[in-house]
C-alpha positions in Angstrom: -0.5 10.1 -17.0 0.6 10.8 -20.6 2.0 7.3 -21.1 0.8 5.4 -24.2 -0.6 1.9 -24.1 2.7 0.0 -24.3 4.3 2.3 -21.7 1.4 1.8 -19.3 1.7 -2.0 -19.6 5.4 -1.8 -18.8 4.7 0.5 -15.8 2.1 -1.9 -14.5 4.5 -4.8 -14.9 7.0 -2.8 -12.8 4.3 -2.2 -10.2 3.4 -5.9 -10.0 7.1 -6.9 -9.8 7.6 -4.6 -6.9 4.4 -5.9 -5.1 5.4 -9.5 -5.7 8.8 -8.8 -4.2 7.2 -7.1 -1.2 5.0 -10.2 -0.7 7.8 -12.7 -1.0 10.2 -10.7 1.3 7.5 -10.0 3.9 5.8 -13.4 4.2 8.4 -15.2 6.3 8.4 -12.4 8.9 4.6 -12.3 9.0 4.6 -16.0 9.5 7.2 -15.7 12.3 5.1 -13.1 14.1 1.8 -15.0 13.8 3.1 -18.5 14.3 6.3 -18.1 16.4 6.7 -15.0 18.4 5.7 -11.3 17.9 9.2 -10.0 18.2 10.1 -6.3 17.4 12.9 -7.7 15.3 10.4 -9.3 12.9 8.4 -6.1 12.8 11.5 -4.1 12.0 12.4 -6.6 9.3 8.9 -6.3 7.8 9.2 -2.5 7.7 12.3 -2.7 5.6 10.9 -5.1 3.0 9.4 -2.4 0.8 12.7 -0.7 0.6 14.5 -3.8 -0.4 11.8 -4.6 -2.9 12.1 -1.2 -4.4 15.9 -1.4 -4.7 15.7 -4.9 -6.3 13.1 -3.6 -8.8 15.2 -0.7 -9.8 18.2 -3.0 -10.2 16.2 -5.4 -12.4 14.9 -2.6 -14.5 18.4 -1.1 -14.9 17.4 2.2 -13.2 19.5 4.2 -10.7 18.5 4.5 -7.0 18.8 8.3 -7.4 15.2 8.1 -8.8 14.0 7.7 -5.2 14.2 11.4 -4.4 16.7 11.3 -1.6 17.0 15.1 -1.4 15.8 16.6 1.9 13.4 19.0 0.2 11.9 22.2 1.5 11.9 22.6 5.3 8.3 23.8 5.1 7.2 20.3 4.3 9.4 18.8 6.9 7.9 21.0 9.6 4.4 20.3 8.4 5.1 16.6 8.3 5.8 16.7 12.0 2.9 19.0 13.0 0.1 17.4 11.0 0.3 13.8 12.4 0.9 15.2 15.9 -2.1 17.4 15.5 -4.5 14.7 14.3 -3.4 12.3 17.1 -3.9 15.0 19.8 -7.3 16.0 18.4 -8.4 12.4 18.5 -7.5 12.0 22.1 -8.8 15.4 23.2 -12.2 14.4 21.7 -12.0 11.1 23.5 -11.4 12.9 26.8 -14.1 15.5 26.1 -16.8 12.9 25.2 -15.9 10.6 28.1 -14.7 7.8 25.9 -11.5 7.7 28.0 -10.1 9.9 30.8 -6.9 11.5 31.7 -4.9 9.0 33.7 -3.9 9.5 37.3 -0.6 10.6 38.7 0.5 7.1 39.7 0.0 5.8 36.1 1.8 8.8 34.7 4.8 8.3 36.9 4.9 4.6 36.0 4.9 5.5 32.3 7.7 8.0 33.0 9.7 5.2 34.6 9.1 2.9 31.6 10.6 5.5 29.2 13.6 6.1 31.4 12.7 9.2 33.4 14.0 7.9 36.7 17.0 8.8 38.8 16.6 12.6 38.0 15.0 13.6 41.3 11.4 13.6 42.3 9.0 14.1 39.4 5.6 15.6 39.6 3.0 14.2 37.2 2.9 17.4 35.1 6.7 17.5 34.8 6.7 13.8 33.8 4.2 14.4 31.1 6.1 17.3 29.7 9.5 15.5 29.8 8.0 12.3 28.4 6.3 14.1 25.5 9.5 16.0 24.7 11.7 12.9 24.9 9.4 10.7 22.8 8.5 13.5 20.5 12.2 14.0 19.6 14.4 11.1 20.4 11.5 8.6 20.0 10.6 10.0 16.6 14.2 9.9 15.4 14.4 6.3 16.5 11.1 5.4 14.8 12.4 6.9 11.6 15.0 4.1 11.4 12.2 1.7 10.6 9.7 4.0 8.8 12.5 4.9 6.4 12.3 1.3 5.2 8.6 1.5 4.4 8.8 4.9 2.9 11.7 4.2 0.5 9.3 1.6 -0.9 5.8 3.1 -0.7 6.4 6.8 -1.1 9.9 6.8 -2.6 9.2 4.3 -5.4 5.6 3.0 -5.5 3.5 6.2 -5.7 5.9 7.6 -8.3 5.3 4.6 -10.5 1.5 4.9 -10.0 1.7 8.6 -10.8 2.7 7.7 -14.4 -0.7 6.0 -14.9 -3.1 7.3 -12.3 -4.4 10.6 -11.0 -3.6 11.9 -7.5 -6.8 10.4 -6.3 -6.1 7.1 -7.9 -2.5 7.0 -6.6 -3.6 7.8 -3.0 -6.5 5.3 -3.0 -4.6 2.5 -4.7 -1.4 2.9 -2.7 -3.3 3.4 0.5 -5.3 0.2 0.0 -2.2 -1.9 -0.8 -0.4 -0.4 2.2 -3.2 -1.2 4.5 -3.7 -4.7 3.0 0.0 -5.4 3.5 -0.7 -5.3 7.3 -3.5 -7.8 7.4 -1.6 -10.7 9.1 -0.7 -8.3 12.0 -4.3 -7.1 12.1 -5.7 -10.6 12.4 -3.1 -11.5 15.0 -3.6 -8.4 17.3 -7.2 -7.5 16.7 -9.9 -8.0 19.3 -12.7 -7.2 16.8 -11.3 -8.1 13.4 -14.1 -6.7 11.2 -14.3 -3.4 13.0 -10.5 -2.9 13.2 -10.1 -3.8 9.6 -12.6 -1.0 8.7 -11.0 1.6 11.0 -7.4 0.6 10.1 -8.1 0.8 6.3 -9.8 4.2 6.9 -6.8 5.5 8.8 -4.2 4.2 6.4 -6.0 5.4 3.2 -6.5 8.8 4.8 -2.8 9.0 5.7 -2.0 7.9 2.2 -3.7 11.0 0.8 -1.8 13.3 3.2 1.6 11.6 2.7 1.2 11.5 -1.1 0.4 15.2 -1.1 3.5 16.1 0.9 5.7 13.7 -1.1 4.7 15.2 -4.4 4.8 18.7 -3.1 8.3 18.3 -1.6 9.7 16.0 -4.3 11.3 14.1 -1.4 10.7 10.9 0.5 11.8 12.5 3.9 8.5 14.2 4.8 6.8 10.8 4.5 9.4 9.2 6.7 9.0 11.8 9.4 5.2 11.9 9.1 5.0 8.1 9.5 7.3 8.1 12.5 5.5 11.0 14.3 2.1 9.4 13.7 3.3 6.1 15.2 5.0 7.7 18.2 2.1 9.9 19.2 -0.7 7.4 18.6 1.2 4.4 20.0 3.6 5.7 22.6 2.5 9.1 23.9 -1.2 9.5 24.1 -2.5 6.0 25.1 -0.5 5.8 28.4 -2.0 9.2 29.3 -5.6 7.9 28.9 -7.6 5.6 31.1 -10.1 3.1 29.6 -13.8 3.4 30.2 -15.7 0.1 30.1 -17.6 -0.2 26.8 -15.6 2.4 24.9 -12.4 0.4 24.1 -13.2 0.4 20.4 -12.9 4.2 20.3 -9.3 4.2 21.5 -5.9 3.6 19.9 -4.6 3.5 16.4 -7.3 1.1 15.3 -10.0 3.1 17.2 -13.1 4.7 15.8 -12.1 8.2 16.9 -8.7 8.1 15.2 -10.3 6.8 12.0 -12.8 9.6 12.0 -10.3 12.3 12.6 -7.7 11.1 10.1 -10.5 10.7 7.5 -11.4 14.4 7.9 -7.7 15.3 7.4 -7.5 13.0 4.4 -10.5 14.6 2.7 -9.0 18.1 3.4 -5.7 17.1 1.7 -7.5 15.4 -1.1 -9.5 18.5 -1.9 -6.4 20.6 -1.5 -4.5 18.4 -4.0 -7.3 18.6 -6.5 -7.5 22.4 -6.2 -3.8 22.7 -6.7 -3.9 20.2 -9.7 -1.3 18.1 -8.1 
């Protein structure tokens, strides 16, 4: 944050250029999802728009793409970027099960879930074996597959965007501003998929801004965009693919479940506050 007034203006111009490009590139696919058909192809295209916007911005500014911190970084941060999102997702659902906001699903549902993810034709599966195999498969191959799309987002948001913001804002400012923009970027999908728009906007923004603090912390500590790519993929897989199918819904508690649920927002908020305080203590 040592930039002078003219440098700060130039940095903000670069930030606005990037955001304008993200908006222009993303809008056709948001329109297609909302007005035409919610295809995974459109979602995948949307997730690569931040990367394309970052690359165009660098090109227009005459800067090399090597600035995006492609190095793998310290394995410590790679490991933690798997463990932390898996942990907060599991804690969220364990609390849901403990407080009766949802229950562990039955054997029939578990075996149907196992069939959906391809665990058929390998002999008779018990429910416990199906759960273990499903978690291992989705938690490894599923995460690697998810990284193909989260890479697109993270090249833009954590590889480029937060480093520009870091030139003019503190860690807190970077995390809050980038998290708010990242969350707001999803608003057409929220409106399209939400059952309770106001509540889910609040919970989603809480989750995304909390994640922003954690991912910004690991990005700056590692000096690499890869921890964020992995973190994002693991979070998506555990909260979307692994834990919901293992949970039965209880009437009247549906707003506590899922990635836009109250419980997930509460748990990620606690994690976000912890990493915010950790970053401040470490003068990051």
